Structure formats: structure tokens, C-alpha cells
C-alpha positions in Angstrom: -177.9 -26.5 83.3 -175.6 -29.6 83.1 -175.0 -31.0 86.5 -172.4 -33.5 87.5 -175.1 -36.0 88.0 -176.3 -35.5 84.4 -172.8 -36.0 83.1 -172.2 -39.1 85.2 -173.6 -42.5 84.2 -175.8 -44.3 86.7 -175.5 -48.0 87.6 -178.8 -48.6 85.9 -177.5 -47.1 82.7 -174.5 -49.5 82.8 -176.9 -52.4 83.1 -179.1 -51.2 80.3 -176.1 -50.7 77.9 -175.0 -54.3 78.6 -178.5 -55.6 77.9 -178.7 -53.6 74.6 -175.3 -54.8 73.5 -176.1 -58.4 74.1 -179.1 -58.1 71.8 -177.0 -56.4 69.1 -173.8 -58.5 69.2 -175.2 -62.0 69.6 -174.8 -62.5 65.8 -171.0 -62.0 65.6 -168.8 -62.6 62.6 -165.7 -62.9 64.8 -164.5 -62.9 68.3 -164.5 -59.4 69.8 -162.9 -57.7 72.7 -162.9 -53.9 72.3 -164.9 -50.8 73.1 -166.2 -49.5 69.8 -169.9 -50.5 70.1 -169.8 -49.6 73.8 -168.6 -46.1 72.8 -171.5 -45.8 70.5 -174.0 -46.3 73.3 -172.0 -44.3 75.8 -172.2 -41.4 73.4 -176.0 -41.6 73.5 -175.9 -41.6 77.3 -173.7 -38.5 77.4 -175.8 -36.8 74.6 -179.4 -38.0 75.4 -182.2 -37.3 73.0 -184.8 -34.8 74.1 -188.1 -36.5 73.4 -189.9 -33.1 73.3 -187.8 -31.6 70.5 -186.8 -34.8 68.6 -188.4 -35.8 65.3 -189.4 -39.3 64.3 -186.0 -39.9 62.6 -184.0 -38.9 65.8 -186.2 -41.2 67.9 -185.3 -44.1 65.6 -181.7 -43.7 66.6 -182.6 -45.1 70.1 -181.7 -48.8 70.6 -184.7 -51.1 69.9 -186.8 -48.2 68.5 -188.9 -49.0 65.4 -191.1 -46.8 63.3 -194.4 -47.8 64.9 -193.1 -47.0 68.4 -191.6 -43.7 67.3 -195.0 -42.7 65.8 -196.8 -43.5 69.1 -194.5 -41.1 71.0 -194.8 -38.3 68.3 -198.6 -38.7 68.1 -199.0 -38.6 71.9 -196.9 -35.4 72.1 -198.9 -33.8 69.3 -202.2 -34.7 70.9 -201.4 -34.0 74.6 -198.5 -31.6 74.5 -194.9 -31.8 75.8 -193.7 -34.5 78.2 -192.6 -33.2 81.7 -190.8 -36.4 82.7 -189.4 -39.5 81.0 -191.8 -41.6 83.2 -194.7 -40.1 81.3 -193.9 -42.5 78.4 -195.7 -45.2 80.4 -199.0 -43.5 79.7 -198.5 -43.5 75.9 -201.1 -46.0 74.6 -199.7 -49.2 73.2 -196.0 -48.2 73.9 -194.2 -51.3 75.1 -192.9 -51.1 78.7 -189.8 -53.1 78.0 -188.9 -50.6 75.2 -189.3 -47.7 77.6 -186.9 -49.4 80.0 -184.4 -50.0 77.2 -184.4 -46.4 75.9 -184.6 -44.6 79.3 -180.8 -44.1 79.7 -180.6 -42.5 76.3 -183.4 -39.9 76.5 -184.1 -36.8 78.4 -186.9 -34.2 78.8 -185.9 -30.5 78.7 -188.1 -28.9 81.2 -190.4 -26.1 80.3 -189.3 -23.0 82.2 -192.0 -21.9 84.6 -189.7 -20.9 87.4 -190.2 -17.6 89.2 -187.6 -14.9 88.8 -185.6 -14.5 92.0 -184.9 -10.8 92.6 -181.6 -9.5 94.0 -180.1 -13.0 94.2 -176.3 -12.7 93.7 -174.8 -14.8 90.9 -171.4 -16.4 91.5 -169.9 -16.9 88.0 -167.4 -19.5 89.3 -170.1 -21.6 91.0 -172.3 -21.3 87.9 -169.4 -22.5 85.7 -168.7 -25.5 88.0 -172.4 -26.5 88.1 -172.5 -26.7 84.3 -169.3 -28.6 83.9 -168.3 -32.2 84.1 -165.1 -34.2 84.4 -164.8 -37.9 83.6 -161.6 -39.9 84.2 -161.3 -43.6 83.3 -158.2 -45.7 84.0 -158.0 -49.4 83.2 -155.4 -52.2 83.5 -155.8 -55.8 82.2 -153.2 -58.5 82.6 -152.9 -62.2 81.6 -151.8 -64.4 84.5 -150.2 -66.9 82.1 -147.3 -65.8 79.9 -147.9 -66.0 76.2 -145.4 -67.4 73.6 -144.5 -63.9 72.3 -143.1 -62.9 75.7 -141.5 -66.3 76.4 -139.5 -66.2 73.2 -138.8 -62.5 73.4 -140.7 -61.6 70.3 -142.9 -59.0 72.1 -140.9 -55.9 72.8 -143.0 -54.6 75.6 -144.6 -55.7 78.9 -147.7 -57.8 79.6 -150.3 -55.3 80.9 -152.8 -53.6 78.7 -153.3 -50.0 79.9 -156.0 -47.5 79.0 -156.5 -43.9 80.2 -159.1 -41.4 79.2 -160.0 -37.9 80.3 -163.2 -36.0 79.2 -164.1 -32.4 80.2 -167.5 -31.0 79.3 -169.1 -27.6 79.8 -172.7 -26.8 79.3 -173.1 -29.4 76.6 -171.4 -26.9 74.3 -167.7 -27.7 74.8 -165.8 -30.9 75.2 -162.1 -31.6 75.6 -160.8 -35.1 75.5 -157.5 -37.1 75.8 -157.0 -40.8 75.5 -153.9 -43.1 75.6 -153.6 -46.9 75.3 -151.0 -49.6 75.4 -151.8 -53.1 74.2 -150.3 -56.2 75.8 -146.7 -56.6 74.4 -146.3 -53.0 73.4 -143.5 -50.8 74.9 -144.9 -47.3 75.7 -147.9 -46.4 77.8 -148.8 -43.8 75.2 -148.3 -46.1 72.2 -151.6 -44.7 70.9 -152.9 -41.3 71.8 -155.9 -39.3 70.8 -157.1 -35.8 71.4 -160.1 -33.7 70.6 -161.8 -30.3 71.2 -165.4 -30.1 70.2 -168.0 -27.3 70.1 -171.7 -27.6 69.7 -174.6 -25.2 68.9 -173.1 -21.8 69.2 -174.8 -19.3 66.9 -174.9 -20.7 63.4 -172.1 -23.2 64.3 -173.8 -26.6 64.6 -170.7 -28.7 65.4 -166.9 -28.3 65.2 -164.1 -30.7 66.2 -160.4 -30.1 66.1 -157.9 -33.0 66.1 -159.5 -36.4 66.1 -163.0 -37.0 64.8 -165.3 -39.3 62.9 -167.7 -38.6 60.1 -171.1 -40.2 59.4 -173.1 -39.8 56.2 -176.4 -41.3 55.0 -176.3 -45.1 55.3 -172.6 -45.4 55.5 -171.7 -46.4 52.0 -168.9 -43.8 51.7 -168.3 -42.4 55.2 -169.0 -43.9 58.6 -167.4 -44.5 62.0 -165.2 -47.6 62.4 -168.0 -49.5 63.9 -171.7 -50.1 63.3 -174.5 -52.5 64.1 -175.3 -55.5 62.0 -177.9 -58.3 61.9 -179.0 -59.5 65.3 -182.1 -60.5 67.4 -183.7 -57.1 66.6 -184.9 -57.5 63.0 -185.6 -53.8 62.4 -183.3 -51.5 64.3 -179.8 -52.3 62.8 -180.9 -51.9 59.2 -181.2 -48.1 59.3 -178.1 -46.0 60.2 -178.6 -42.8 62.1 -176.3 -40.1 60.7 -174.8 -37.6 63.2 -172.6 -35.7 60.7 -169.5 -35.0 62.9 -168.5 -36.5 66.2 -165.3 -36.3 68.4 -163.4 -39.5 68.4 -163.2 -41.2 71.8 -162.4 -44.8 71.0 -159.1 -46.7 71.4 -159.4 -48.4 68.0 -156.4 -47.1 66.1 -157.7 -47.1 62.6 -160.4 -45.4 60.5 -160.7 -42.1 62.2 -159.7 -38.6 61.0 -157.1 -36.2 62.4 -157.5 -32.5 61.5 -160.6 -30.4 61.7 -164.3 -30.5 60.8 -167.1 -28.1 61.2 -170.8 -27.8 60.3 -173.0 -24.6 60.2 -176.7 -24.3 60.1 -178.4 -21.8 57.7 -182.2 -22.1 58.0 -183.0 -25.5 56.6 -179.5 -26.2 55.4 -176.5 -27.7 57.2 -173.2 -27.0 55.4 -170.1 -29.0 56.5 -166.4 -29.1 55.6 -163.6 -31.3 56.8 -159.8 -31.9 56.4 -157.6 -34.7 57.7 -153.9 -35.6 57.6 -153.4 -38.9 59.4 -150.9 -41.7 59.4 -151.8 -45.4 59.0 -150.1 -48.7 59.5 -149.1 -50.3 56.2 -147.0 -53.2 54.7 -144.9 -51.4 52.0 -142.8 -53.1 49.3 -139.2 -52.1 49.9 -138.5 -51.9 46.2 -141.6 -50.4 44.6 -142.8 -48.5 47.6 -146.4 -49.8 47.0 -148.8 -50.6 49.9 -149.6 -54.3 50.0 -152.0 -54.2 52.9 -153.1 -51.9 55.8 -153.3 -53.9 59.1 -156.4 -53.0 61.1 -155.5 -54.5 64.5 -153.5 -51.6 65.8 -150.9 -53.9 67.4 -147.2 -52.9 67.6 -145.6 -55.6 69.7 -143.1 -57.4 67.5 -140.3 -56.0 65.3 -142.3 -56.5 62.1 -145.4 -54.9 63.6 -143.4 -51.9 64.8 -141.9 -51.5 61.3 -145.4 -51.1 59.8 -146.5 -48.5 62.4 -147.5 -45.1 60.8 -145.6 -46.0 57.6 -148.0 -44.4 55.3 -150.1 -41.2 55.2 -153.6 -40.3 54.1 -154.8 -36.7 53.4 -158.5 -36.3 53.0 -160.7 -33.3 52.4 -164.3 -32.7 51.4 -167.7 -31.3 52.2 -171.4 -32.0 52.4 -174.6 -30.1 52.4 -177.9 -31.4 54.0 -181.4 -30.1 53.5 -184.0 -30.7 56.1 -187.5 -29.5 55.8 -190.0 -30.0 58.6 -189.5 -33.3 60.2 -190.5 -35.6 57.3 -187.8 -35.0 54.7 -184.0 -35.1 54.7 -181.5 -35.3 51.9 -177.8 -34.6 51.5 -174.9 -34.5 49.1 -171.3 -35.4 49.9 -168.0 -35.1 48.1 -164.5 -36.0 49.4 -161.1 -36.7 48.0 -158.5 -38.9 49.6 -154.8 -39.1 48.7 -152.2 -41.5 50.1 -148.4 -41.1 50.3 -147.9 -44.4 48.5 -149.9 -46.2 45.8 -151.7 -49.5 46.5 -150.6 -52.7 44.9 -153.6 -54.5 43.4 -153.8 -58.3 43.5 -156.5 -58.3 40.9 -158.2 -55.9 38.4 -160.9 -55.1 41.0 -158.6 -54.4 44.0 -157.8 -51.0 45.3 -155.3 -49.4 42.9 -153.5 -46.0 42.8 -153.2 -43.4 45.6 -156.0 -40.9 44.8 -159.6 -41.5 45.3 -162.8 -39.5 44.9 -166.3 -40.1 46.2 -169.6 -38.5 45.6 -172.8 -39.7 47.4 -176.4 -38.7 48.1 -178.8 -39.9 50.7 -182.6 -39.5 51.3 -184.8 -40.1 54.4 -188.5 -39.5 53.7 -191.6 -40.1 55.9 -195.0 -40.5 54.2 -197.7 -41.2 56.7 -196.7 -44.6 58.3 -194.0 -45.3 55.7 -190.3 -44.4 55.9 -188.2 -44.5 52.7 -184.4 -44.2 53.2 -181.3 -45.0 51.3 -178.0 -43.8 49.7 -176.4 -43.9 46.2 -172.6 -43.5 46.0 -170.1 -43.2 43.1 -166.4 -43.7 43.4 -165.4 -42.7 39.9 -165.7 -46.3 38.6 -169.0 -47.7 39.8 -172.2 -47.0 41.7 -173.2 -48.6 45.0 -176.7 -48.2 46.5 -178.8 -49.2 49.4 -182.6 -48.6 49.3 -185.0 -49.5 52.1 -188.6 -49.1 53.2 -189.9 -49.4 56.8 -193.7 -49.6 57.3 -195.6 -49.3 60.6 -198.4 -51.6 59.5 -200.1 -51.4 62.9 -199.1 -49.8 66.2 -197.6 -53.2 67.2 -196.2 -54.5 63.9 -193.3 -53.0 61.9 -192.1 -54.3 58.6 -188.8 -53.5 56.8 -187.1 -54.5 53.6 -183.8 -53.4 52.2 -182.0 -53.9 48.9 -178.2 -53.4 48.8 -176.0 -53.4 45.7 -172.2 -53.1 46.2 -170.2 -53.7 43.0 -166.9 -55.5 43.1 -165.0 -52.5 41.9 -166.7 -50.2 44.4 -163.9 -49.7 47.0 -165.1 -47.8 50.0 -162.1 -46.5 52.1 -164.2 -45.3 55.0 -167.6 -46.9 54.5 -169.5 -49.3 56.7 -172.6 -50.4 54.8 -175.2 -52.8 56.1 -174.7 -56.3 54.7 -173.7 -59.9 55.3 -170.1 -59.1 55.9 -170.4 -56.3 58.4 -168.8 -53.1 57.1 -167.5 -54.7 53.8 -169.2 -52.4 51.3 -168.0 -54.2 48.2 -168.8 -57.2 46.0 -172.3 -58.0 47.5 -175.9 -57.9 46.4 -178.6 -58.7 49.0 -182.2 -58.4 49.9 -183.1 -58.2 53.5 -186.7 -58.6 54.9 -187.8 -58.5 58.5 -190.5 -57.6 61.0 -191.0 -56.9 64.6 -194.3 -57.9 66.2 -195.3 -57.0 69.7 -197.9 -59.7 70.3 -200.1 -60.1 73.4 -197.8 -62.9 74.6 -194.4 -61.5 73.7 -192.1 -59.8 71.3 -191.4 -61.6 68.0 -188.5 -60.7 65.6 -188.0 -62.4 62.3 -185.7 -61.7 59.4 -184.7 -63.4 56.1 -181.7 -62.3 54.2 -180.6 -63.4 50.7 -177.1 -62.5 49.5 -174.6 -63.2 46.8 -171.0 -62.3 46.1 -170.7 -61.9 42.3 -166.9 -62.3 42.2 -164.3 -64.1 44.3 -163.9 -63.3 47.9 -161.1 -63.9 50.4 -162.6 -67.3 51.3 -164.0 -68.4 48.0 -162.2 -68.2 44.6 -165.5 -68.3 42.7 -168.8 -66.4 42.9 -170.9 -67.5 45.8 -174.3 -67.0 47.5 -176.3 -67.8 50.6 -179.3 -67.0 52.7 -180.2 -67.0 56.4 -183.2 -66.4 58.6 -183.6 -65.8 62.3 -186.6 -66.1 64.6 -186.3 -64.6 68.1 -189.2 -64.7 70.6 -189.1 -63.0 74.0 -191.9 -63.5 76.4 -192.7 -62.6 80.1 -195.3 -65.1 81.1 -194.9 -64.3 84.8 -193.8 -61.2 86.8 -190.0 -61.2 87.0 -189.7 -64.1 84.7 -188.5 -63.9 81.0 -188.2 -66.6 78.4 -186.3 -66.3 75.2 -186.4 -68.8 72.3 -184.2 -68.3 69.2 -183.6 -70.3 66.0 -181.2 -69.4 63.3 -180.6 -71.1 59.9 -177.8 -70.2 57.6 -176.8 -71.6 54.2 -173.7 -70.5 52.4 -171.4 -71.5 49.6 -167.9 -72.6 50.8 -164.8 -73.9 49.0 -163.7 -77.5 49.8 -161.2 -79.8 48.1 -162.7 -83.0 46.6 -160.4 -85.3 44.6 -157.7 -82.7 44.6 -160.1 -80.2 43.0 -161.6 -77.1 44.6 -165.4 -77.1 44.5 -168.1 -74.8 45.8 -170.5 -76.6 48.0 -173.3 -75.7 50.5 -172.5 -75.3 54.2 -175.4 -75.3 56.6 -175.4 -73.9 60.1 -178.3 -74.1 62.6 -178.4 -72.8 66.1 -181.1 -73.1 68.8 -181.1 -71.1 72.0 -183.2 -71.2 75.1 -182.8 -68.6 77.8 -184.5 -68.1 81.1 -184.2 -64.9 83.2 -185.6 -64.8 86.7 -185.6 -61.7 88.9 -186.0 -63.1 92.3 -186.0 -59.6 93.8 -184.7 -56.1 92.9 -181.4 -57.2 94.3 -181.0 -60.7 92.7 -181.3 -61.8 89.1 -180.5 -65.3 87.7 -180.1 -66.1 84.0 -179.5 -69.5 82.4 -178.9 -70.3 78.8 -178.6 -73.5 76.7 -177.4 -73.3 73.1 -177.0 -76.0 70.5 -175.1 -75.5 67.2 -175.0 -77.8 64.2 -172.5 -77.4 61.3 -172.9 -79.5 58.2 -171.3 -79.9 54.7 -173.1 -82.8 53.1 -170.9 -82.9 50.0 -168.0 -84.2 52.1 -170.1 -85.9 54.8 -168.9 -83.5 57.5 -171.1 -82.9 60.5 -170.2 -81.1 63.7 -172.1 -80.2 66.9 -171.6 -77.7 69.6 -173.2 -77.3 73.0 -173.0 -74.6 75.6 -174.7 -74.0 78.9 -174.2 -71.2 81.4 -175.6 -69.9 84.7 -175.4 -66.3 85.4 -176.0 -64.3 88.6 -176.3 -60.5 89.2 -176.5 -59.4 92.8 -176.9 -55.9 94.1 -177.2 -55.9 97.9 -176.8 -52.1 98.1 -177.2 -49.3 95.6 -173.4 -48.8 95.4 -172.3 -52.5 94.9 -172.9 -54.9 92.0 -171.6 -58.4 91.7 -171.8 -60.4 88.4 -170.8 -64.1 88.1 -171.1 -66.7 85.4 -170.0 -70.3 84.8 -170.0 -71.7 81.3 -169.8 -75.3 80.2 -169.0 -75.9 76.5 -168.2 -78.7 74.1 -167.8 -78.4 70.3 -166.2 -80.6 67.8 -164.0 -77.8 66.5 -164.0 -74.1 65.8 -166.5 -74.6 63.0 -169.2 -75.3 65.6 -168.0 -72.6 68.0 -170.7 -70.8 70.1 -170.3 -67.1 70.8 -170.9 -65.8 74.3 -171.3 -62.1 75.2 -170.2 -61.5 78.8 -170.2 -58.6 81.3 -166.9 -56.7 81.5 -165.5 -53.5 82.8 -167.5 -50.5 81.8 -166.5 -49.5 78.2 -165.3 -53.0 77.1 -167.3 -55.3 74.9 -166.3 -59.0 75.1 -167.8 -61.6 72.8 -165.9 -64.8 73.0 -165.9 -67.9 70.8 -166.4 -71.0 73.0 -164.9 -74.1 71.2 -163.3 -77.4 72.1 -164.2 -78.7 75.5 -164.0 -76.8 78.8 -165.2 -74.6 81.5 -165.1 -70.8 81.7 -166.0 -68.7 84.7 -165.7 -65.1 85.7 -166.6 -62.8 88.6 -167.0 -59.0 88.2 -167.3 -56.6 91.1 -168.4 -53.0 90.7 -168.2 -50.8 93.9 -169.0 -47.1 94.3 -167.4 -46.0 97.6 -168.3 -42.4 96.9 -170.7 -40.7 94.6 -167.9 -39.7 92.2 -165.8 -42.9 92.3 -166.5 -46.3 90.8 -164.1 -49.2 91.2 -164.4 -52.3 89.0 -162.6 -55.6 89.2 -162.9 -58.7 87.0 -161.2 -62.1 87.2 -161.8 -64.8 84.5 -160.6 -68.3 83.8 -160.9 -70.6 80.8 -160.0 -74.3 81.5 -159.7 -76.9 78.7 -158.8 -80.2 80.3 -157.8 -82.0 77.1 -155.8 -79.2 75.6 -152.1 -78.9 75.7 -152.0 -75.3 74.6 -154.5 -72.5 74.3 -154.6 -70.0 71.4 -152.0 -70.0 68.7 -149.0 -68.1 67.2 -147.3 -65.6 69.5 -150.5 -65.6 71.7 -150.2 -69.3 72.5 -150.3 -70.3 76.2 -148.5 -73.5 77.2 -151.0 -75.5 79.3 -154.7 -75.7 79.5 -155.6 -72.7 81.7 -156.1 -69.0 80.7 -156.6 -66.5 83.4 -157.0 -62.7 83.2 -157.5 -60.0 85.8 -158.7 -56.5 85.0 -159.1 -53.4 87.2 -160.7 -50.0 86.4 -161.3 -46.7 88.1 -164.0 -44.3 87.0 -164.1 -40.7 88.3 -167.2 -38.5 87.6 -167.1 -35.0 88.8 
């Protein structure tokens, strides 16, 4: 039975999500302030994996889980029988305690029913319905204290606050109804973006069904995936393999790359058969003469007259199906086909760019376990070329996991809705790469290391010529004393970039190196301190350009009572320019991921309060300030702020019934 407590997230779950996200997003490609990856982990909390019924592949979908650790859990269960509590994972031989803490919010144990039958006890259908139902309401408002240029000059049509509202109703883990609305800063209407869904799970042969807004996941994401995914980070193993969940209701506020229509999947013995249809509008820049689409903006912003003109200006109809075959718990394979048609044709800028208005995709994936080896991958065909990703993960010992992956994405493979693993997160085109990494749980700490080689056979947005690069990362986390953690990290990256020398464009090497030291000290169960120092070096030897960046922060987390949490941080940073920027993931309101680029010279600080006056209510408040003493303005374009201070205040209410 699903109780309200099971539907609601605990404070410890919030903390665990934030710790997992920091590991995953500390290798950003751009500044981020959204909810997509947070939604991914919240989905796991609301749909925890039963460690008694899950197979080795399902266990690998848990954050931080590798093949060796998943095998330890499976082997223990096979030898000693079912788990009765999550806490029993602590007695699994050689299973890391830190991993258990990391995955605990995302797992559950369905109890074996040994209860006695109660005779002549009246059953109240209404009470039973309520006890197996849950309601979640989330309302959020964020507002900049300073006024940005777009408001000052009247270019933004709407008001300053960013407003978000979401309602989820669940019953017995089988039914879910959801509604979401969002207004970005500068937009006019509170319901500028709205999303709805009704989802059904596991009723008879019906495995999953969603009406209205949904996302699709297939294989390793070469042809179909959600709008977000994990990329390279301090965990060298976990992000490489995607964990396909077929159909999911869409609950994010990101306004692109989801489907609107209906999708369903049925289970027939070892087969899962799925079908889907979507008819959705998209933002587009359309040529007024030819009617061709020049670009499709992905930011979802509709603040200015030109942005509003692009809103929902084109349409995409998509339909298709897939069939999956699963035998035992060691072999999975599937085949996908879908067709997409746009209301307008795309205007190609080169022979390899997207062209036309009708597109067809066929794809197949495999996921095979042979003893301590996991082979997985996907091969996709778009009517022009073939893209592929093939990987092998080996649990060499109970504490050492090795992985290698080869990706090949041709320049003329245009994936409309893919999000494949690679150097350019989600850009499943014009890339060939070989990734190798390992995770080693040594007696003195956890060591992650990866090396990635990649090349772009044709011109990219940043380089007019073919280019290549490589990078490696070493991350070591140790706990030498009780309550004390030390993290050391080094990253090296070499890439081809285009520079102008003697009025000629040339391809030269750009080197980036970063060193991080982090100390975490749990003074007590109520108080945790974290300090970090990071150094960044940027160098292009061909033009004698060298830049340096430094950042230090001190962080505090204080929980005097079980219903009150306080977070605070002060950051000092100094970099020569944006080239040597240092990214800083920070705590935010529940459901918001913030990964900011610190560049220039300045100080940033924030304070975040989370208070739970009643069991079903959670109030959150955040105030932040960035101060750059030598700057005359902050940001640029319509977002420019006159002056050297940028403040923001945000408030959120969560109701869990």
C-alpha cells in the first residue's frame, strides 16, 4: 500500500539528491539553472527500485552503481534469500557503505506478506483509497532584485518574477495525474508554458500508458531519449550506460524535446510491445519568403517581440513503435522505428545539415550479461547513415570495475530526439570517440579515472575545420577519519580550437588543466562544514595566451532540529576571463539545479533555509548575491545589470499529502 509518507520525500532524500547531482554535474559544458537532471533523480525517488525483484541491469540505473557492486547485491540475494529491509545491504560482503548511503533514497524492499488474516474486520473503501493515494503540490517564485536591461528599455513584455506551479496526484503506484505551469522572467502570462499528463502502470498486460505529455527512452539514446542525460563526471563508470525506461510522463518545465499525444506499452510473456503518437508545436525561426525553418530555439523564452513571434510557429507530428525482448535477467534487445514530419522544411546551411521535413529512424539495442561482463550498445539508421555506440563493462574484482566505450556518430546522422553519450553532451552527430575508465574501491578510498579520445571529422559550430582532442580525469575520495572526507581531483583537457594568426584562421591546441581540493567535516549530526579550493589553467601556446583562475568557498549545513535545515556558502573567485571560469554547483530550492560559472573577480554568497512546520508542508527560502567590485555591469544583452551587484530571492512551498 502506498502511504503518504512513501509518496513524500524526506529531508535526507533531498540531501542525497544534492550530493549525487554535485558528482554528476561538476563537469559542465555550460552554465545551468534548470530542473531537468533534478527531475531525473526525483523520478527515481517517487519510483524506487525494489532490490528483491530487480535484475542486475535495473540495479545499474541507481546513481553511483557499477557492475561489481550490482553483482554483490544479486549474489547475496541468491545465496541468502530476499532482503527484509534496505538496512540489510550493510551486511553484503564488500559492498561500500558510502554507496549504500547514496542509493538508499532510490531503493525499496517490498515486504514478504506473512501477516495474519484479520477476520470480520470491516473495510472502509474510502479510507483504503486515501491511504493508497498521494498529492504533491509545488509552488515557486524567483525574482531578481536588480532590474535587467530588457525591463529598463521595455524590450521584455512581461514582469520580473519567474513563477512555477506543479500538481501531482498518485494512486497505488498505478495511476498518476499531473499538471505544470511556468512563467519565465520577462514573460507575460503565468501559464506561458503548461504541461499535463495522465499515466497508468501495470494493469493486466498494460505495462505503461501516458496520455498528453510524455518522453521516450530507447537503448543508449542515439535516436530517442529524454531532453536531459548524464555526461562525463567524477564517476568514471555510471554515466556511460543509459538506463532505458521506455515511456515516462513528462514532469519537467523545459519547453522542448518532449512529446504530446499518447503512448502505451503492453507485456506479452517475454515481449514488450509499444506504440506512440505525438502532435506538438515547436519554436522556430521561419523565413517569411520561403517558409523554411532556419533554426529551432531551445531556451523556451518568450519575453521580447521577436521571441514571441517564434513561439509555437512550427509543428511536428511523430509516430512509431518498438518491440523489446527480455529473457531471464541476462539478455535484453529491442527494435525501434519512428517517423517524424514537420509542418515546414528545414533550410540547410551545408550539405550535411538537416534538410527537408520528413525523417525516418530505425534502431536496435542490446544489453547482455556474461558472467562478470556486461556488453551493451545501439546501432541506428536515419535513412542516410549509421550511428553506433558499443561498450563493455567488466567487474574484474569485487572492488574494481572497468569500462570502455566506442562511439561513432557520422556528420550526416541527424538525431532529432537523441541524446547519445559523447564529448558534446547530447549532440549525437559528427563525432568519433573512445572512452576508457575504471572505478576502484581501494582500502584507503574511492578512485575514479577516465581517459577519452575524440575527434570531429567535419567542421563544427566553433571550428571551420575537422578537429580532435582528448581528456582525462582522476578523482580520489578518502575518509581517513570518522566524519572527515578528503577529495582530490585533477583534470587535463587538450582540444583543437580556431584562432586568427596573421589574418589567417588556424587550428591550434588549447590546453585546460584543473586541480581541486575539497575537505568535508561532519562536526556532528547537526553540523557539516565543507571547504574547497580550485585552480584552473587555460593555455594556447601558439599565440602565447595563458590564463589562470582561482576559487575558494566555505560551506555550512546546519540542522538544529529534524524539521529545519540551513545552508550557507561564501565564494571568493578570481579569473583572467571567461576562458578560465570555474563552475560551482550550489544548493537551491528543491527541484532546481544551479551550476554557475564564476569568472572575473568577486564574491558570491547565499543562504538557503528549509523549514517544515508540519509533516505535510515544507517552506524554502534562498537569497543570493554576486558582487564584482571592478565591474561596471554584470551579464550582457537584455540580461545586463547596470552596476556590480546581482541579487536574487526565491521562495518555494511544497505540500505532500
